[in-house]
Kinemage of the C-alpha trace (Angstrom):
@kinemage 1
@onewidth
@group {chain A} dominant
@subgroup {mainchain}
@vectorlist {calphas} color= white
{ca met a 1} P -42.056 37.879 88.914
{ca asn a 2} L -45.581 36.444 88.826
{ca asn a 3} L -46.610 39.129 86.340
{ca met a 4} L -43.638 38.267 84.136
{ca asn a 5} L -44.511 34.570 84.236
{ca gly a 6} L -48.104 35.405 83.358
{ca arg a 7} L -47.052 37.460 80.350
{ca ser a 8} L -44.709 34.653 79.243
{ca arg a 9} L -47.506 32.093 79.461
{ca ala a 10} L -49.827 34.390 77.495
{ca met a 11} L -47.189 34.959 74.822
{ca gly a 12} L -46.542 31.238 74.604
{ca ala a 13} L -50.248 30.531 74.229
{ca met a 14} L -50.494 33.124 71.470
{ca val a 15} L -47.566 31.616 69.562
{ca leu a 16} L -49.058 28.130 69.952
{ca ala a 17} L -52.432 29.362 68.668
{ca met a 18} L -50.764 30.958 65.653
{ca phe a 19} L -48.834 27.760 64.940
{ca ile a 20} L -52.030 25.712 65.102
{ca ala a 21} L -53.799 28.159 62.772
{ca val a 22} L -50.969 27.942 60.218
{ca phe a 23} L -50.929 24.144 60.524
{ca val a 24} L -54.691 23.927 59.958
{ca gln a 25} L -54.538 26.275 56.954
{ca leu a 26} L -51.705 24.289 55.387
{ca asn a 27} L -53.741 21.110 55.763
{ca val a 28} L -56.779 22.803 54.236
{ca ile a 29} L -54.701 23.857 51.231
{ca gln a 30} L -52.718 20.622 50.869
{ca val a 31} L -55.502 18.162 51.651
{ca ala a 32} L -59.030 19.534 51.629
{ca arg a 33} L -58.523 21.859 48.624
{ca ser a 34} L -55.759 19.969 46.847
{ca asp a 35} L -57.968 18.720 44.011
{ca glu a 36} L -59.647 22.098 43.595
{ca leu a 37} L -56.336 23.953 43.358
{ca ala a 38} L -54.693 21.348 41.168
{ca asn a 39} L -57.547 21.484 38.675
{ca asp a 40} L -57.985 25.258 38.704
{ca pro a 41} L -57.565 26.336 35.043
{ca arg a 42} L -55.529 29.323 36.282
{ca asn a 43} L -52.970 27.013 37.891
{ca pro a 44} L -49.685 27.450 35.922
{ca arg a 45} L -49.078 23.696 36.028
{ca gln a 46} L -52.531 23.091 34.575
{ca ile a 47} L -51.891 25.592 31.793
{ca glu a 48} L -48.481 24.132 30.936
{ca ala a 49} L -49.958 20.626 30.982
{ca ser a 50} L -52.546 21.690 28.422
{ca phe a 51} L -49.683 22.361 25.977
{ca asn a 52} L -48.175 18.931 26.547
{ca glu a 53} L -51.293 16.777 26.666
{ca pro a 54} L -54.248 16.210 24.365
{ca arg a 55} L -57.109 18.671 24.758
{ca gly a 56} L -60.623 18.285 23.441
{ca ser a 57} L -62.148 20.259 20.605
{ca ile a 58} L -64.855 22.900 20.813
{ca val a 59} L -67.406 22.729 17.995
{ca thr a 60} L -70.611 24.537 17.090
{ca ile a 61} L -73.974 22.811 17.104
{ca asp a 62} L -73.712 22.391 13.323
{ca gly a 63} L -70.269 20.812 13.490
{ca val a 64} L -67.818 23.641 12.802
{ca val a 65} L -64.580 23.269 14.776
{ca ile a 66} L -63.763 26.522 16.555
{ca ala a 67} L -60.979 25.319 18.889
{ca asn a 68} L -58.733 22.258 18.799
{ca ser a 69} L -55.186 21.115 19.488
{ca val a 70} L -52.691 20.056 16.820
{ca pro a 71} L -49.239 18.408 17.086
{ca ser a 72} L -46.375 20.825 17.497
{ca glu a 73} L -42.619 20.581 17.048
{ca gly a 74} L -41.971 23.561 19.299
{ca arg a 75} L -41.270 23.669 23.002
{ca tyr a 76} L -44.537 21.903 23.749
{ca thr a 77} L -46.029 18.854 22.084
{ca thr a 78} L -49.359 20.438 21.129
{ca gln a 79} L -50.553 23.819 19.925
{ca arg a 80} L -54.036 25.163 20.661
{ca val a 81} L -55.547 26.718 17.539
{ca tyr a 82} L -58.740 28.560 16.698
{ca pro a 83} L -59.575 27.823 13.042
{ca gln a 84} L -62.270 30.511 12.779
{ca gly a 85} L -60.080 33.240 14.250
{ca ser a 86} L -61.869 36.247 15.670
{ca leu a 87} L -65.394 35.072 14.801
{ca tyr a 88} L -65.688 33.208 18.102
{ca gly a 89} L -62.976 34.936 20.157
{ca his a 90} L -65.323 36.170 22.892
{ca ile a 91} L -66.976 32.748 23.185
{ca thr a 92} L -64.066 30.324 23.055
{ca gly a 93} L -61.712 32.588 24.946
{ca tyr a 94} L -58.169 31.223 24.828
{ca val a 95} L -55.561 28.988 26.449
{ca ser a 96} L -52.453 31.089 26.987
{ca ile a 97} L -49.156 29.919 28.437
{ca val a 98} L -48.798 33.424 29.908
{ca tyr a 99} L -52.325 34.595 30.720
{ca gly a 100} L -54.178 31.372 31.498
{ca thr a 101} L -57.640 30.570 30.219
{ca ala a 102} L -60.766 32.537 29.386
{ca gly a 103} L -64.216 31.982 27.907
{ca ala a 104} L -65.397 28.454 27.161
{ca glu a 105} L -61.815 27.237 27.522
{ca gln a 106} L -62.055 28.251 31.178
{ca ser a 107} L -65.666 27.249 31.843
{ca phe a 108} L -65.299 23.756 30.409
{ca asn a 109} L -61.663 23.113 31.266
{ca asp a 110} L -62.585 20.030 33.304
{ca leu a 111} L -64.230 18.501 30.230
{ca leu a 112} L -61.596 19.522 27.690
{ca ser a 113} L -58.555 18.461 29.725
{ca ala a 114} L -56.939 15.054 29.339
{ca gln a 115} L -58.086 12.383 31.784
{ca thr a 116} L -56.361 9.035 32.227
{ca thr a 117} L -58.811 6.193 32.805
{ca ser a 118} L -58.123 2.649 33.914
{ca ala a 119} L -58.583 -0.187 31.468
{ca asp a 120} L -62.166 -1.402 31.455
{ca thr a 121} L -62.309 -3.845 28.567
{ca leu a 122} L -60.583 -7.133 27.795
{ca gly a 123} L -58.779 -5.621 24.818
{ca ser a 124} L -57.250 -2.860 26.918
{ca leu a 125} L -56.303 -4.756 30.049
{ca phe a 126} L -52.651 -3.825 29.774
{ca ala a 127} L -52.968 -0.136 28.974
{ca asp a 128} L -54.688 2.814 30.536
{ca arg a 129} L -56.291 5.283 28.147
{ca thr a 130} L -56.035 9.050 27.955
{ca leu a 131} L -59.415 10.547 27.104
{ca val a 132} L -60.431 14.132 26.433
{ca gly a 133} L -63.834 15.688 26.160
{ca asp a 134} L -65.060 17.311 22.975
{ca val a 135} L -67.458 20.139 23.796
{ca thr a 136} L -70.375 20.962 21.516
{ca leu a 137} L -71.807 24.447 21.920
{ca thr a 138} L -75.334 25.645 21.166
{ca ile a 139} L -73.884 28.319 18.863
{ca asp a 140} L -74.929 27.907 15.221
{ca ser a 141} L -72.162 28.943 12.831
{ca arg a 142} L -74.682 30.078 10.204
{ca val a 143} L -76.277 32.554 12.606
{ca gln a 144} L -72.955 33.674 14.101
{ca gln a 145} L -71.579 34.402 10.641
{ca val a 146} L -74.563 36.573 9.700
{ca ala a 147} L -74.281 38.488 12.976
{ca ala a 148} L -70.614 39.215 12.220
{ca glu a 149} L -71.379 40.293 8.674
{ca gln a 150} L -74.110 42.644 9.874
{ca leu a 151} L -71.779 44.311 12.384
{ca ala a 152} L -68.824 44.605 10.000
{ca gly a 153} L -67.299 48.057 10.360
{ca arg a 154} L -69.574 49.014 13.259
{ca arg a 155} L -69.270 48.723 17.026
{ca gly a 156} L -72.027 46.712 18.587
{ca ser a 157} L -73.348 43.356 19.720
{ca val a 158} L -75.861 40.733 18.700
{ca val a 159} L -77.317 38.052 20.963
{ca ala a 160} L -79.710 35.430 19.604
{ca leu a 161} L -81.144 32.614 21.700
{ca asn a 162} L -83.928 30.062 21.862
{ca pro a 163} L -86.456 31.395 24.401
{ca gln a 164} L -87.840 27.915 25.063
{ca thr a 165} L -84.495 26.438 26.172
{ca gly a 166} L -82.121 29.353 26.811
{ca ala a 167} L -79.680 27.996 24.213
{ca ile a 168} L -77.487 30.774 22.789
{ca leu a 169} L -77.600 30.582 18.973
{ca ala a 170} L -75.227 33.478 18.296
{ca met a 171} L -73.336 35.960 20.423
{ca tyr a 172} L -71.035 38.335 18.643
{ca ser a 173} L -69.458 41.678 19.505
{ca asn a 174} L -67.431 44.024 17.342
{ca pro a 175} L -64.589 44.787 17.807
{ca thr a 176} L -63.343 41.322 18.633
{ca phe a 177} L -59.945 39.596 18.753
{ca asp a 178} L -58.156 36.569 17.343
{ca pro a 179} L -57.409 34.116 20.192
{ca asn a 180} L -54.603 32.542 18.132
{ca thr a 181} L -52.432 35.541 18.999
{ca leu a 182} L -52.685 34.671 22.701
{ca gly a 183} L -52.313 30.916 22.261
{ca ser a 184} L -48.843 31.020 20.736
{ca gln a 185} L -45.935 29.165 22.372
{ca asp a 186} L -43.795 32.267 21.850
{ca gln a 187} L -44.201 34.087 25.157
{ca thr a 188} L -42.678 37.297 23.823
{ca ala a 189} L -45.190 37.378 20.984
{ca val a 190} L -48.040 36.609 23.390
{ca arg a 191} L -47.088 39.483 25.693
{ca ala a 192} L -46.813 41.855 22.735
{ca ala a 193} L -50.251 40.813 21.471
{ca trp a 194} L -51.729 41.197 24.960
{ca ala a 195} L -50.261 44.677 25.326
{ca ala a 196} L -51.603 45.737 21.926
{ca leu a 197} L -55.092 44.438 22.724
{ca asn a 198} L -55.158 46.178 26.098
{ca asp a 199} L -53.781 49.431 24.680
{ca asp a 200} L -56.502 49.542 22.022
{ca pro a 201} L -59.022 52.203 23.135
{ca leu a 202} L -61.847 50.102 21.663
{ca asn a 203} L -60.986 47.275 24.093
{ca pro a 204} L -61.446 44.317 21.715
{ca leu a 205} L -60.910 41.801 24.547
{ca leu a 206} L -64.183 42.902 26.147
{ca ala a 207} L -67.144 40.708 25.251
{ca arg a 208} L -69.638 43.550 25.042
{ca ser a 209} L -72.520 41.141 24.476
{ca phe a 210} L -72.577 39.935 28.088
{ca arg a 211} L -69.873 41.877 29.933
{ca glu a 212} L -70.679 45.532 29.117
{ca val a 213} L -73.709 47.537 30.239
{ca tyr a 214} L -75.450 50.336 28.375
{ca ser a 215} L -78.496 52.514 28.824
{ca pro a 216} L -81.211 50.399 27.147
{ca gly a 217} L -83.333 53.363 26.131
{ca ser a 218} L -86.871 52.634 25.012
{ca thr a 219} L -86.386 48.868 24.772
{ca phe a 220} L -86.860 49.017 28.566
{ca lys a 221} L -90.428 50.253 28.039
{ca val a 222} L -91.524 46.624 27.702
{ca val a 223} L -90.523 46.173 31.366
{ca thr a 224} L -92.578 49.229 32.349
{ca ala a 225} L -95.462 47.839 30.292
{ca ala a 226} L -95.092 44.469 32.029
{ca ala a 227} L -95.264 46.226 35.407
{ca ala a 228} L -98.566 47.811 34.368
{ca tyr a 229} L -100.004 44.494 33.183
{ca glu a 230} L -98.843 42.629 36.264
{ca gln a 231} L -99.259 45.150 39.068
{ca arg a 232} L -101.522 47.977 37.895
{ca pro a 233} L -103.891 46.630 35.214
{ca asp a 234} L -105.965 49.794 35.564
{ca leu a 235} L -103.130 51.630 33.803
{ca val a 236} L -103.228 49.402 30.704
{ca asp a 237} L -106.308 51.059 29.241
{ca lys a 238} L -105.775 54.468 30.786
{ca ala a 239} L -105.969 57.209 28.170
{ca tyr a 240} L -102.729 59.110 28.675
{ca pro a 241} L -103.015 62.692 27.376
{ca gln a 242} L -101.635 63.766 24.032
{ca leu a 243} L -98.444 65.621 24.937
{ca ser a 244} L -95.174 66.669 23.362
{ca val a 245} L -93.551 67.393 26.754
{ca leu a 246} L -94.236 65.928 30.202
{ca asp a 247} L -93.782 68.409 33.048
{ca leu a 248} L -91.951 66.540 35.797
{ca pro a 249} L -92.949 67.249 39.412
{ca asn a 250} L -90.677 68.971 41.929
{ca thr a 251} L -88.298 70.222 39.256
{ca ser a 252} L -87.974 72.736 36.468
{ca ser a 253} L -86.958 69.997 33.990
{ca asp a 254} L -89.308 68.123 31.706
{ca leu a 255} L -89.433 64.959 29.600
{ca pro a 256} L -89.907 65.558 25.847
{ca asn a 257} L -90.759 63.186 23.050
{ca phe a 258} L -88.057 62.800 20.437
{ca gly a 259} L -88.388 65.274 17.624
{ca gly a 260} L -91.075 67.246 19.454
{ca ser a 261} L -93.750 64.750 18.431
{ca thr a 262} L -97.083 64.555 20.221
{ca cys a 263} L -98.437 61.235 21.479
{ca gly a 264} L -100.730 59.653 24.035
{ca gly a 265} L -103.421 57.007 24.447
{ca ser a 266} L -103.532 53.511 25.933
{ca leu a 267} L -100.494 51.343 26.671
{ca thr a 268} L -100.788 49.616 23.297
{ca glu a 269} L -100.613 52.920 21.431
{ca leu a 270} L -97.857 54.276 23.654
{ca leu a 271} L -95.682 51.246 22.918
{ca arg a 272} L -96.383 51.332 19.186
{ca val a 273} L -94.980 54.851 18.815
{ca ser a 274} L -92.625 54.610 21.814
{ca cys a 275} L -94.176 57.589 23.599
{ca asn a 276} L -91.816 59.073 26.200
{ca thr a 277} L -94.392 61.334 27.831
{ca gly a 278} L -96.888 58.492 28.250
{ca phe a 279} L -94.392 55.992 29.635
{ca gly a 280} L -92.798 58.636 31.857
{ca gln a 281} L -96.182 59.333 33.444
{ca met a 282} L -96.880 55.607 33.632
{ca gly a 283} L -93.686 55.172 35.616
{ca ile a 284} L -94.840 57.851 38.057
{ca asp a 285} L -98.273 56.192 38.293
{ca leu a 286} L -96.702 52.791 38.969
{ca gly a 287} L -94.408 54.090 41.686
{ca pro a 288} L -90.887 52.925 42.508
{ca gln a 289} L -91.756 49.625 44.193
{ca ala a 290} L -93.629 48.289 41.165
{ca leu a 291} L -90.875 49.277 38.721
{ca val a 292} L -88.060 47.910 40.878
{ca thr a 293} L -89.941 44.660 41.480
{ca gln a 294} L -90.689 44.164 37.787
{ca ser a 295} L -87.153 44.958 36.654
{ca glu a 296} L -85.749 42.440 39.138
{ca leu a 297} L -88.259 39.805 38.019
{ca phe a 298} L -86.713 40.219 34.566
{ca gly a 299} L -83.221 39.770 36.013
{ca phe a 300} L -81.938 43.260 36.750
{ca asn a 301} L -79.556 43.555 39.721
{ca ser a 302} L -78.574 39.891 39.296
{ca glu a 303} L -75.803 38.255 37.321
{ca pro a 304} L -77.335 36.159 34.520
{ca pro a 305} L -76.426 32.485 35.029
{ca ile a 306} L -74.727 31.990 31.674
{ca asp a 307} L -72.028 29.307 31.618
{ca leu a 308} L -69.282 31.717 30.560
{ca pro a 309} L -67.146 33.652 33.050
{ca ser a 310} L -67.548 37.251 34.218
{ca ala a 311} L -71.056 38.085 33.028
{ca ala a 312} L -72.078 41.596 34.084
{ca ser a 313} L -75.164 42.380 36.137
{ca ser a 314} L -77.668 44.819 34.699
{ca ala a 315} L -78.752 47.600 37.054
{ca phe a 316} L -81.951 49.317 38.146
{ca ser a 317} L -81.886 51.724 41.089
{ca pro a 318} L -83.334 50.676 44.476
{ca val a 319} L -86.667 51.989 45.746
{ca ser a 320} L -84.917 54.392 48.108
{ca ala a 321} L -83.285 56.210 45.171
{ca phe a 322} L -86.702 57.561 44.130
{ca asp a 323} L -87.950 58.726 47.550
{ca gln a 324} L -87.166 62.365 46.822
{ca asp a 325} L -86.640 62.095 43.072
{ca ile a 326} L -89.840 61.489 41.120
{ca pro a 327} L -88.296 62.822 37.874
{ca ala a 328} L -85.759 59.974 38.081
{ca leu a 329} L -88.662 57.531 38.213
{ca ala a 330} L -90.124 58.891 34.976
{ca gln a 331} L -86.719 58.813 33.284
{ca ser a 332} L -86.013 55.279 34.499
{ca ala a 333} L -89.371 54.098 33.162
{ca ile a 334} L -88.145 54.900 29.637
{ca gly a 335} L -84.786 53.160 30.159
{ca gln a 336} L -82.664 56.187 30.894
{ca arg a 337} L -81.169 57.850 33.993
{ca asp a 338} L -79.276 55.083 35.870
{ca val a 339} L -80.770 52.043 34.104
{ca arg a 340} L -78.041 49.851 32.601
{ca ala a 341} L -78.289 46.548 30.743
{ca thr a 342} L -76.139 44.146 28.773
{ca pro a 343} L -77.300 43.005 25.337
{ca leu a 344} L -77.683 39.524 26.859
{ca gln a 345} L -80.045 40.924 29.501
{ca met a 346} L -82.201 42.613 26.873
{ca ala a 347} L -82.307 39.386 24.842
{ca leu a 348} L -83.462 37.576 28.000
{ca ile a 349} L -86.246 40.136 28.478
{ca ala a 350} L -87.460 39.484 24.928
{ca ala a 351} L -87.133 35.744 25.549
{ca gly a 352} L -89.142 35.932 28.772
{ca ile a 353} L -92.044 37.691 27.096
{ca ala a 354} L -91.837 35.200 24.220
{ca asn a 355} L -91.796 32.166 26.540
{ca asn a 356} L -95.063 32.815 28.379
{ca gly a 357} L -93.330 34.965 30.972
{ca val a 358} L -90.626 32.448 31.922
{ca ile a 359} L -86.942 33.274 31.355
{ca met a 360} L -84.802 30.179 30.852
{ca lys a 361} L -81.187 30.063 32.026
{ca pro a 362} L -78.947 31.145 29.128
{ca his a 363} L -76.261 28.654 28.170
{ca val a 364} L -73.723 27.826 25.456
{ca leu a 365} L -73.041 24.202 26.409
{ca ala a 366} L -75.037 21.651 24.456
{ca glu a 367} L -73.103 18.497 25.406
{ca ala a 368} L -69.669 17.004 25.856
{ca cys a 369} L -68.527 13.518 24.816
{ca asp a 370} L -65.220 11.758 25.418
{ca thr a 371} L -62.925 10.228 22.812
{ca thr a 372} L -64.983 7.019 22.755
{ca gly a 373} L -68.211 8.909 22.160
{ca ala a 374} L -69.501 8.425 25.700
{ca leu a 375} L -71.634 11.292 26.961
{ca leu a 376} L -69.881 13.249 29.709
{ca arg a 377} L -72.364 16.057 30.199
{ca gln a 378} L -75.522 17.309 28.575
{ca tyr a 379} L -77.256 20.555 29.356
{ca ala a 380} L -80.783 20.248 30.738
{ca pro a 381} L -82.824 23.446 30.209
{ca ser a 382} L -84.113 25.061 33.397
{ca ala a 383} L -85.979 28.215 34.341
{ca trp a 384} L -84.221 31.240 35.817
{ca arg a 385} L -87.043 33.735 36.390
{ca thr a 386} L -90.818 33.917 36.064
{ca ala a 387} L -91.218 37.522 35.022
{ca met a 388} L -94.942 37.672 34.272
{ca ser a 389} L -98.033 35.576 33.754
{ca thr a 390} L -98.813 33.685 30.567
{ca ala a 391} L -101.878 35.810 29.878
{ca asn a 392} L -100.064 39.104 30.338
{ca ser a 393} L -97.062 37.999 28.279
{ca gly a 394} L -99.506 37.179 25.494
{ca ala a 395} L -101.054 40.643 25.695
{ca leu a 396} L -97.625 42.306 25.671
{ca thr a 397} L -96.638 40.146 22.708
{ca asn a 398} L -99.595 41.521 20.766
{ca asp a 399} L -98.494 45.055 21.633
{ca met a 400} L -94.987 44.302 20.351
{ca ile a 401} L -96.388 42.855 17.133
{ca gly a 402} L -98.051 46.223 16.604
{ca val a 403} L -94.653 47.915 16.887
{ca val a 404} L -93.495 45.894 13.855
{ca val a 405} L -96.708 46.084 11.832
{ca arg a 406} L -97.308 49.832 12.118
{ca gly a 407} L -94.854 51.306 14.607
{ca thr a 408} L -91.177 52.118 14.960
{ca ala a 409} L -89.862 48.646 14.037
{ca thr a 410} L -91.304 48.092 10.573
{ca arg a 411} L -87.806 47.326 9.224
{ca ala a 412} L -87.684 44.246 11.455
{ca ala a 413} L -90.632 42.690 9.606
{ca ile a 414} L -90.104 39.388 7.774
{ca pro a 415} L -92.564 38.357 5.046
{ca gly a 416} L -94.611 35.355 6.137
{ca val a 417} L -93.368 35.520 9.761
{ca thr a 418} L -95.045 37.305 12.676
{ca val a 419} L -92.335 39.303 14.454
{ca ala a 420} L -92.710 41.079 17.802
{ca ala a 421} L -90.205 43.826 18.624
{ca lys a 422} L -89.340 47.041 20.423
{ca thr a 423} L -86.906 49.724 19.293
{ca gly a 424} L -84.772 51.905 21.507
{ca thr a 425} L -82.314 54.771 21.382
{ca ala a 426} L -79.964 56.001 24.070
{ca gln a 427} L -78.081 59.248 23.503
{ca thr a 428} L -74.296 58.972 23.907
{ca phe a 429} L -72.889 62.369 22.933
{ca gly a 430} L -73.912 65.227 20.669
{ca asn a 431} L -76.325 63.976 18.038
{ca ser a 432} L -75.183 60.348 18.349
{ca ala a 433} L -76.966 57.487 20.050
{ca asn a 434} L -76.816 53.764 20.649
{ca ala a 435} L -79.470 52.121 18.497
{ca trp a 436} L -81.314 49.149 20.040
{ca leu a 437} L -83.835 46.548 18.998
{ca ile a 438} L -85.186 43.495 20.793
{ca ser a 439} L -87.419 41.023 18.984
{ca phe a 440} L -88.733 37.469 18.835
{ca ala a 441} L -90.418 35.250 16.270
{ca pro a 442} L -92.546 33.507 15.155
{ca ala a 443} L -94.754 35.321 17.641
{ca glu a 444} L -97.281 32.447 17.718
{ca asn a 445} L -94.616 29.989 18.937
{ca pro a 446} L -91.328 31.861 19.399
{ca thr a 447} L -88.105 29.923 18.822
{ca val a 448} L -85.716 32.879 18.427
{ca ala a 449} L -85.252 35.977 20.581
{ca ile a 450} L -82.740 38.658 19.665
{ca ala a 451} L -81.131 41.796 21.060
{ca val a 452} L -79.086 44.155 18.883
{ca ile a 453} L -77.160 47.263 19.838
{ca ile a 454} L -75.324 49.412 17.302
{ca glu a 455} L -73.149 51.950 19.074
{ca asp a 456} L -72.842 55.663 18.340
{ca gln a 457} L -75.141 56.034 15.366
{ca glu a 458} L -76.147 59.432 14.037
{ca gly a 459} L -79.563 60.706 14.961
{ca leu a 460} L -81.846 60.694 17.990
{ca gly a 461} L -85.263 59.181 18.478
{ca asp a 462} L -86.587 55.631 18.280
{ca ile a 463} L -86.462 55.894 14.521
{ca thr a 464} L -82.697 55.499 15.043
{ca gly a 465} L -83.185 52.016 16.508
{ca gly a 466} L -85.580 51.201 13.696
{ca arg a 467} L -83.158 52.491 11.063
{ca tyr a 468} L -79.915 50.883 12.241
{ca ala a 469} L -80.685 47.990 14.599
{ca ala a 470} L -83.867 46.606 13.037
{ca pro a 471} L -82.291 45.513 9.719
{ca val a 472} L -79.536 43.717 11.646
{ca ala a 473} L -82.088 41.923 13.798
{ca lys a 474} L -84.098 40.994 10.716
{ca ala a 475} L -81.092 39.419 8.977
{ca val a 476} L -80.044 37.481 12.071
{ca met a 477} L -83.631 36.375 12.717
{ca glu a 478} L -83.964 35.077 9.160
{ca ala a 479} L -80.693 33.172 9.510
{ca ala a 480} L -81.734 31.660 12.836
{ca leu a 481} L -85.166 30.569 11.627
{ca ser a 482} L -83.603 29.088 8.505
{ca ala a 483} L -80.972 27.233 10.541
{ca gln a 484} L -83.639 25.790 12.827
{ca ser a 485} L -85.483 24.417 9.821
{ca ile a 486} L -82.294 22.692 8.556
{ca pro a 487} L -80.740 20.603 11.375
């Protein structure tokens, strides 16, 4: 009997503990997290409210409206529209009655949503006011338009930013999508559009510019070069032998130069011609710790702190991955093997070199003001990483200028402007490759840094990046510099 009573008391205690736990959790949800849950942009009530209440506009830095709400005679009182269609789809995202919010609509929902404020002036003593926030982005429509024109008919991405502030000037990926199709009040039409977008093998909903990773190819060689400048300065002037193929240790495989070319010399010469054999050996000389450290100083293995949702982390293997695999170290040093990067990450690398070694936090928010013009929020630039010293970033800048003047990136040159750049190519299948270029200008006082990737272009070798990506970068760079000179 005593045993039975003991088990009954234990069972009763367990039930009481479970009841208390449920009670506490309910109070956490209903009280402590009530505001958080109520204001979550994914909350169905929040989404439905956005179709029945005013919502602020989203505009570019030069005043082009890219999202706003208009009166509607349908089921809801307002309709969210995107006047520029697909040009800004990956930036604005959408407000969907079925699928919630995405992009800037999600990130800045607290600013864009209607807020009722109490009367604060004599003339409005008898009426509260409903205010919304209008969000101004750092995106410049003139630069965004050129990026889209350059990628017309081709898969790829362009990211342009100000290296001194981290402000994104343009960020465009092709293919893209029209957010108007997901913002309709017709739920059947919205679901059909969603299904079509998700069934498309090219995945137009994916913002490749900051949410997709690729092998960066030889653009990564600037990171390997930075590791030499920062951690092994004795390697900077080392005369690497003239080779067409580098024999890799502990394996029967080797590392060739594209096209069977022969190259060697100091770091400056290796970068100018994008010498695989030289940089492969440099990676071995540096060792895994130096390469991993330098890649992480530039932001690899971390999610970039951009103020848009779901940014992808770029990847560089840990030190342990190279313990028994020296060939992988040589291949990683030239941006291949398991190295992966988003176009945004590669733009940030260019920006860090351009900005005396300091990478600023990337952002699209410039400011937000309410209906009365009062400032609600303004972005204050801040540093994210210090990747290298000022002196060494200056030396690497000079090396990258040489790539444009007499190397693989001559097509990125702009008359009257000193451009620094690095090309890259990463084989995808057969004789096709992703063509890369990163650049910044004016090299004396850089105000624009760019990354371009053009997917699946014919031909291998860094000449591919120079042929396909460099002209795109040049056009976008010219547009950005011109826009900066005309507020």
